[in-house]
C-alpha positions, 0 to 999 in steps of 0.5 A: 187134538181130539184124535190124540185125547185118548192117548193123552188120557192113557198116558196120564192115567198109567204114567206110561210113555204113550205120546212122548218117551221123555217123562212129562214135567207137567201138562199145559192146559189150554183155556178150552174156549173152543172145546173141552180144555186140552192137556198138552204134555211138556217135557224137559226138551220142550222147556229147553227149546221154548226157552231158546226160542224166547231168548232168540225172539227177545234178542231180535226185538231188543236189536230192532226196537228202542222200546226194549232198551230198558227193563222188561216186565214179563207177565206169565201164567201160573206154573201150577194151576192144578195137579194130576192124581200122581202129583204132576202139575198142570199149568202154563209153560210161560210160568215155568220159563 
């Protein structure tokens, strides 16, 4: 990530599509347990694909385990923990989903 950090910083500061061509809906922030927290660009396509993968995993778990026969409580992170100067939210992808 450290090799990409200057590109992420430039994308954030200019709003120009440096790393991804699609506009960023938000940036996901890592906890920073091993280094400075990282901001990961999240686009509409990232959200779409992640949601599809989560549905597939939930279906597989439901079919394989009677534990998932009832209701499921999902605990997620916050979709908005902070905001960049341009108003773009920083948060958790799980909170968006």
